[in-house]
C-alpha atoms as one frame of an Amber mdcrd trajectory, in Angstrom:
protein
   0.025  -0.008   0.045   1.329   3.402  -0.947   1.984   5.820   1.934  -0.642
   8.481   2.213   1.923  11.027   2.933   3.710  10.586  -0.433   1.103  11.506
  -2.946   1.909  13.411  -6.040   1.828  17.249  -5.668  -1.495  18.659  -6.655
  -1.766  20.516  -9.924  -2.999  23.977  -8.794  -3.356  25.215 -12.458  -6.064
  22.613 -13.148  -8.058  23.808 -10.112  -8.349  27.424 -11.067 -12.026  27.031
 -12.054 -15.012  28.536 -10.610 -15.005  26.597  -7.432 -11.319  27.279  -6.383
 -11.446  28.981  -2.974  -7.792  30.195  -3.356  -8.807  32.476  -6.269  -9.172
  36.111  -5.311 -12.486  37.727  -6.202 -10.572  40.467  -7.990  -8.851  38.101
 -10.322  -9.258  39.872 -13.739  -9.177  36.549 -15.603 -12.020  35.146 -13.554
 -14.247  37.968 -12.210 -16.635  37.079  -9.405 -19.341  39.616  -9.250 -22.576
  38.871  -7.339 -25.703  38.837  -9.378 -28.763  40.947  -8.487 -30.006  40.006
  -5.016 -31.347  41.251  -1.673 -29.471  40.694   1.560 -31.737  40.727   4.736
 -29.969  41.075   8.016 -31.890  39.978  11.196 -30.396  41.423  14.426 -29.018
  44.407  12.351 -28.631  46.538  15.464 -25.953  44.263  17.039 -22.228  44.836
  17.186 -21.516  42.099  14.453 -23.711  43.857  12.005 -22.463  47.321  12.809
 -18.775  46.555  12.915 -18.513  43.733  10.398 -21.455  43.066   8.106 -22.594
  46.490   6.989 -18.897  47.664   6.359 -18.285  44.457   4.461 -21.207  45.099
   2.234 -19.950  48.604   1.499 -16.428  47.333   0.777 -17.775  44.797  -1.664
 -19.660  47.597  -3.423 -16.563  49.780  -3.360 -14.503  47.017  -4.977 -17.157
  46.599  -7.753 -18.252  43.197  -6.576 -21.972  43.967  -6.024 -24.218  44.734
  -8.806 -26.353  47.879  -9.325 -29.388  45.619  -8.675 -28.609  45.039  -4.856
 -30.780  45.550  -1.857 -29.911  45.615   1.887 -32.738  45.159   4.361 -32.302
  45.497   8.035 -34.854  43.846  10.494 -34.845  44.775  14.169 -36.894  45.679
  17.085 -36.454  49.443  16.685 -38.945  52.227  15.822 -36.907  53.378  12.820
 -37.713  54.741   9.453 -35.619  53.971   6.365 -33.633  57.138   6.775 -32.756
  56.204  10.339 -31.326  52.945   9.286 -29.471  54.610   6.400 -27.753  56.875
   8.968 -26.777  53.833  11.065 -25.308  52.083   7.928 -23.478  55.356   6.886
 -21.926  55.821  10.291 -20.863  52.116  10.470 -19.271  52.412   7.092 -17.508
  55.506   7.896 -16.008  54.065  11.053 -15.249  50.465  10.158 -14.988  50.028
   6.395 -11.648  48.830   5.137 -11.780  50.877   1.866 -11.950  54.659   1.520
 -15.475  56.181   1.578 -16.658  57.284  -1.853 -19.849  59.286  -2.216 -20.788
  57.824  -5.556 -20.571  54.246  -4.212 -22.645  55.217  -1.248 -25.387  56.867
  -3.224 -25.782  53.786  -5.415 -25.864  51.600  -2.311 -28.279  53.728  -0.318
 -30.837  53.639  -3.007 -31.447  49.932  -2.162 -31.305  50.184   1.731 -34.672
  49.468   3.586 -35.595  48.892   7.214 -38.338  46.770   8.609 -39.259  47.165
  12.360 -40.763  44.521  14.387 -40.603  41.545  16.737 -39.395  38.134  15.406
 -42.670  36.705  16.535 -44.849  39.336  14.737 -46.649  38.099  11.615 -47.349
  41.691  10.527 -43.506  42.464  10.548 -42.904  39.525   8.207 -45.739  40.609
   5.978 -44.021  44.025   5.844 -40.687  42.238   5.150 -42.206  40.285   2.261
 -43.571  43.409   0.702 -40.392  45.256   1.058 -38.452  42.467  -0.693 -41.089
  42.385  -3.346 -40.636  46.164  -3.859 -36.860  45.779  -4.162 -37.279  42.950
  -6.723 -39.255  45.363  -8.842 -37.452  48.581  -8.457 -33.873  47.225  -8.102
 -34.344  44.206 -10.373 -33.197  41.707  -7.825 -35.016  38.933  -9.511 -36.314
  37.014  -6.534 -32.786  36.227  -5.199 -32.806  36.506  -1.386 -30.237  35.886
   1.305 -31.254  35.955   4.972 -28.471  36.538   7.467 -29.364  35.390  11.010
 -27.141  37.539  13.122 -29.032  36.141  16.161 -28.647  33.748  19.152 -29.238
  30.161  17.888 -32.283  29.928  20.100 -34.119  32.307  17.817 -33.353  30.459
  14.579 -36.406  28.240  14.916 -38.676  31.325  15.109 -37.191  33.089  12.136
 -36.961  30.196   9.677 -40.605  29.284  10.640 -41.737  32.756   9.785 -39.723
  32.628   6.531 -41.432  29.363   5.526 -44.883  30.616   6.573 -44.695  33.598
   4.315 -43.039  32.008   1.392 -39.735  33.751   1.766 -37.744  30.576   1.834
 -38.947  29.266  -1.403 -36.573  29.137  -4.413 -38.384  29.459  -7.808 -37.043
  28.613 -11.238 -34.175  30.944 -11.985 -33.947  32.392  -8.424 -32.595  31.405
  -5.107 -33.166  31.802  -1.371 -30.382  31.143   1.139 -29.846  31.338   4.929
 -26.736  32.322   6.752 -26.175  31.363  10.440 -23.473  32.339  12.802 -21.624
  30.155  15.284 -22.009  28.753  17.757 -23.799  25.905  15.841 -25.575  24.560
  18.896 -24.465  24.081  22.504 -23.626  20.359  22.166 -24.131  17.549  19.757
 -27.727  17.055  20.455 -28.536  20.725  20.178 -26.561  21.013  16.961 -28.590
  18.170  15.486 -31.754  19.847  16.639 -30.605  23.015  15.028 -29.973  21.249
  11.811 -33.378  19.674  11.807 -34.876  23.108  12.214 -32.997  24.798   9.443
 -33.106  21.858   7.006 -36.928  21.611   7.377 -37.072  24.845   5.505 -33.928
  25.205   3.474 -32.189  22.442   1.461 -28.463  21.695   2.534 -27.063  23.623
  -0.543 -28.953  26.815   0.594 -27.585  26.715   4.308 -24.368  28.686   4.908
 -22.665  28.364   8.267 -20.480  31.324   8.882 -17.049  30.656  10.511 -15.371
  33.952   9.898 -11.893  32.437  10.502 -12.251  30.437   7.317 -12.568  33.622
   5.423  -9.209  34.913   6.484  -6.581  35.016   3.653  -3.896  33.415   5.750
  -6.146  30.417   6.691  -6.849  29.804   2.998  -3.068  30.219   2.268  -2.450
  27.299   4.522  -3.613  25.164   1.727  -1.318  26.917  -0.701   1.635  26.524
   1.649   1.101  22.854   1.915   0.066  21.686  -1.498   1.716  24.335  -3.829
   5.174  23.762  -2.319   7.134  20.460  -2.584   9.357  21.896   0.260   6.904
  21.288   3.103   4.600  18.408   2.215   7.136  15.645   2.455   7.941  16.539
   6.053   4.246  17.122   6.993   3.857  13.814   8.955   4.762  11.893  12.038
   8.289  11.001  10.684   9.405  14.551  11.202   6.822  16.432  13.352   6.821
  16.027  17.107   3.678  17.862  17.993   1.396  20.741  16.815   0.244  23.797
  18.799  -2.860  25.832  17.592  -3.464  28.991  19.657  -6.008  31.706  19.614
  -5.249  34.276  22.214  -7.104  37.489  22.951  -5.857  40.327  25.102  -9.412
  41.643  25.799 -12.042  40.531  28.213 -15.675  39.786  27.447 -16.608  43.393
  27.092 -20.324  43.904  26.838 -20.935  40.246  25.767 -21.848  38.814  29.180
 -25.334  37.817  28.039 -23.832  35.801  25.083 -20.562  34.558  26.702 -21.592
  33.326  30.207 -22.735  29.720  29.898 -20.900  29.237  26.645 -17.217  29.785
  27.420 -13.998  29.472  25.589 -14.249  25.907  24.447 -17.645  26.224  22.821
 -16.996  29.693  21.497 -13.554  28.935  19.925 -12.307  25.363  20.038 -15.432
  23.710  18.649 -15.421  25.845  15.445 -12.314  27.997  14.857  -9.539  25.663
  16.238 -10.868  22.369  15.066 -11.354  23.801  11.608  -7.694  24.903  11.644
  -6.725  21.494  12.892  -8.588  19.919   9.922  -6.917  22.195   7.461  -3.512
  21.551   8.966  -3.896  17.735   9.163  -6.103  16.938   6.010  -4.836  14.890
   3.237  -4.261  16.426  -0.251  -7.671  16.900  -1.975  -8.136  15.866  -5.651
  -9.213  19.387  -6.237 -10.280  22.547  -4.336 -13.914  22.291  -5.013 -16.271
  22.199  -2.096 -17.004  18.427  -2.083 -13.393  17.502  -2.131 -12.405  19.813
   0.682 -15.334  18.786   2.749 -14.469  15.012   2.318 -10.806  15.552   3.525
 -11.735  17.752   6.457 -14.348  15.195   7.622 -11.896  12.417   7.484  -9.485
  14.233   9.756 -12.243  15.161  12.197 -13.619  11.554  12.244 -10.118  10.358
  13.008  -9.637  12.848  15.945 -10.223  11.744  19.456 -10.318  13.563  22.797
  -7.536  12.705  25.355  -7.770   9.368  27.197  -6.909  10.991  30.433  -9.148
  14.121  30.624  -7.757  15.265  33.941  -4.106  15.259  32.633  -4.722  16.559
  29.168  -7.353  19.384  29.471  -7.280  22.636  31.325  -9.722  25.412  31.966
  -9.266  28.757  33.581 -11.002  32.046  34.279  -9.248  35.456  34.244  -8.882
  37.212  37.636  -8.121  40.838  38.143  -4.673  42.009  37.024  -2.673  44.409
  34.960  -2.807  44.541  31.208  -1.507  47.241  28.810  -0.531  49.364  31.866
  -4.081  49.277  33.182  -5.757  47.589  36.123  -8.484  45.242  34.794 -11.205
  43.360  36.691 -11.698  39.638  36.793 -14.384  37.704  34.950 -16.763  37.280
  37.838 -16.482  41.078  38.446 -17.658  41.854  34.923 -21.027  43.476  34.578
 -23.727  40.953  34.109 -21.742  37.850  35.286 -23.078  35.747  37.995 -20.429
  35.433  40.867 -21.210  31.738  40.933 -20.534  31.233  37.195 -18.497  28.285
  36.211 -17.814  29.416  32.709 -14.211  29.175  31.488 -12.434  32.049  29.667
  -9.416  29.840  28.924  -9.503  26.273  27.565  -6.687  24.012  26.559  -6.952
  20.439  25.251  -4.860  17.803  23.653  -6.302  15.684  20.861  -4.766  12.832
  18.861  -5.463  11.831  15.256  -5.719   8.222  14.497  -4.381   7.850  11.033
  -1.104   6.934   9.337   0.069  10.526   8.752  -0.430  11.647  12.406  -0.299
   8.729  14.617   1.691   9.552  17.799   1.562  13.383  17.155  -0.308  15.189
  19.777  -2.252  18.335  18.743  -2.484  20.947  21.562  -5.318  23.493  21.207
  -5.650  26.533  23.488  -7.658  29.657  23.569  -8.209  32.410  26.138  -9.198
  35.924  27.128  -7.035  38.486  28.939  -3.829  36.823  27.741  -0.676  38.913
  27.092  -1.332  39.608  23.308  -3.761  38.996  20.488  -2.478  36.268  18.236
  -3.664  33.298  16.302  -1.250  30.822  14.973  -0.557  27.153  13.985   2.889
  26.065  15.017   4.324  22.729  13.914   7.220  21.624  16.174   9.669  19.210
  14.524  11.638  16.405  16.074  15.225  16.867  16.960  17.726  15.649  14.457
  18.635  11.914  15.241  22.273  12.698  15.569  23.787  16.037  16.660  27.627
  16.193  16.250  27.840  19.082  18.760  28.761  19.279  22.316  26.169  20.275
  24.968  27.698  23.765  25.236  27.619  24.169  21.500  23.853  23.551  21.393
  22.758  24.961  24.787  20.332  27.439  23.172  19.245  25.201  20.319  15.538
  24.255  20.334  13.593  22.256  17.906  12.814  23.519  14.385   9.398  24.968
  14.020   7.109  26.260  11.234   4.708  28.855  12.447   1.750  30.015  10.375
   0.525  33.307  11.778  -3.222  33.843  11.092  -3.539  37.170  12.822  -2.517
  40.008  13.460   0.922  39.950  11.655  -0.133  37.447   8.929   2.739  35.389
   7.657   4.968  32.365   8.158   8.073  31.939  10.336  10.544  29.204   9.955
  12.731  28.583  13.157  16.016  26.754  12.708  19.513  26.529  14.192  22.306
  28.647  12.694  25.979  29.129  13.709  26.937  32.177  15.717  29.653  34.303
  13.870  33.079  33.497  15.394  35.613  30.779  15.649  33.629  28.422  17.909
  30.962  26.119  16.735  28.115  27.731  18.695  24.488  27.158  17.459  21.607
  29.444  18.116  17.975  29.432  17.251  17.052  31.971  14.549  13.937  32.942
  12.537  13.245  33.212   8.825  10.241  35.343   8.476   7.690  35.933   5.706
   5.057  38.633   6.090   2.062  38.935   3.740   1.870  42.625   4.148   5.512
  43.101   3.088   5.271  40.886   0.035   1.972  41.881  -1.546   0.995  45.457
  -2.394  -2.655  44.481  -2.341  -4.626  44.571   0.973  -6.319  41.359   1.892
 -10.102  41.522   1.954 -11.752  41.323   5.356 -13.059  37.886   6.205 -16.682
  38.893   6.097 -16.253  40.431   2.681 -15.193  37.067   1.287 -17.823  35.051
   3.110 -20.694  37.410   2.206 -19.711  37.418  -1.435 -19.488  33.642  -1.404
 -23.000  33.422   0.018 -24.317  35.759  -2.758 -22.490  33.654  -5.397 -23.510
  30.328  -3.924 -19.893  29.191  -3.507 -19.621  26.793  -0.584 -15.981  25.822
  -0.028 -15.333  28.003   2.963 -18.330  27.004   4.978 -18.378  24.109   7.501
 -21.036  21.528   6.707 -23.340  19.641   8.969 -21.086  16.612   9.269 -18.025
  18.747  10.255 -20.054  20.456  12.930 -21.332  17.266  14.447 -17.902  15.643
  14.328 -16.521  18.637  16.099 -19.016  18.254  18.916 -18.233  14.606  19.243
 -14.626  15.603  19.987 -15.484  18.308  22.478 -18.636  16.932  24.278 -16.685
  14.434  26.452 -14.457  17.162  27.632 -17.297  19.514  28.441 -19.171  16.676
  30.223 -15.976  15.965  32.281 -15.601  19.636  33.294 -19.324  19.835  34.266
 -18.948  16.726  36.365 -16.167  18.376  38.500 -18.666  20.744  40.149 -15.801
  23.284  40.669 -15.144  26.657  39.138 -12.342  27.094  36.574  -8.829  27.767
  37.924  -8.048  31.465  38.206  -5.239  33.020  36.237  -4.051  36.623  36.543
  -5.084  38.841  33.626  -2.152  39.515  31.309  -0.527  36.042  31.817  -0.620
  33.020  29.528  -3.401  31.142  31.456  -3.656  28.783  34.440  -0.877  26.735
  35.888  -2.795  23.564  34.890  -2.229  24.437  31.161   1.507  24.570  31.681
   1.356  21.269  33.546  -0.597  19.702  30.747   2.337  19.986  28.283   5.020
  19.451  30.996   3.514  15.945  31.554   4.373  15.193  27.875   7.905  16.779
  28.207   6.834  19.850  26.185   6.062  23.515  26.756   3.774  26.084  25.142
   5.242  28.514  22.671   5.482  32.146  23.570   3.992  33.803  20.488
């Protein structure tokens, strides 16, 4: 049997068709411009809509990727007129848009902006929504193409999709489409994820359901595929013959801010590990796909997640923590349970770290360590592959005192790029080896600014392009990995271990790797 790690390199040229997720939407050879359509945003008054969604819509228009026949409808429980909503969109664009404000672009966009006030349970509000969309179909020529973005808690999805079905808004007719976009978390556990799936799929077919994981829209996440499969340099050593372990980190230097109502009861593991970090793991560990179309990528990611298992010893190889008061950025910050809106008896974790193993030929024996936390020293997301030491080192102990293992670090944010760590001789007459870095930064190599993640994902929704969106099977497999860990933590009946704000998490996280003879990287 041929070794799965020694496949022929993929032919990227043959994959540059319509479904290739590595292609930039501005590629002049293969323009990707959305057709006429209406985007309806539920929960349009929230931070996500104000800081990400509406600026992304403007940036797409500014880049020429939205058609003149485009409509934007906001739905929320506010007593606003259209002009009030226009002002909210205008201010959001001015403050948060990535591209410069251009009056002519704004004027074209604002002609298609509408607002529908009302409760999600109010039939009359959905009648108004249906009439508003019909009016845009007529005056903007949007042709019955509608996307519904549910920027809402999952508990409200059932209500909204039920109303969309009741008033015929979820129906796709010949030559038109209707799609729904849902934000993570995709459920609270495996059973709730399946229930959510039953709710949504009872109204929309699978091809019309888009689950947003904004990390998958980041350019550097997509470039992980290019780094692996477009370069013969890395793929031959991307296996357990050479790699000792893998660390995947998403650290934030902020607290929960005003998100107490959302965050408490969810916690770091559900908020980040179940979606972002396990998706990064799948992209890091997946086998080479036959092509970059959605079906092939989905198959390879599912294989990895299906082979991934939680630690056998949950006490030794998981850690959870909660930030306490401390100093960060020169300021005194309060602890999690002192945050406004948090129950002092809360057992929600703000830091989570786990070890998982992948039971396949490529990764057998290579532990994957995943960690995420708030109030850590700096904001950083990275995937770091730690290589095994050379089998023979013809140096004395003093020669290699500072020499660590080689590492390949893919930085997702904020300083997007790749770092290769290796040993080099210090100048001089003695044979002294020191660890050095070879660094590649996307910002220094490309003159073009990367699109914001939500730009790419919203455009893909409007185009009906599915490669960057996790599917039902991936969501359920991720919960199968995480649920035993969450159940174990719940069974302890104790609060998470406190760690001082501005530090790298609780002592139990350090001990988790120390038991394996390893240590966390300091990004």
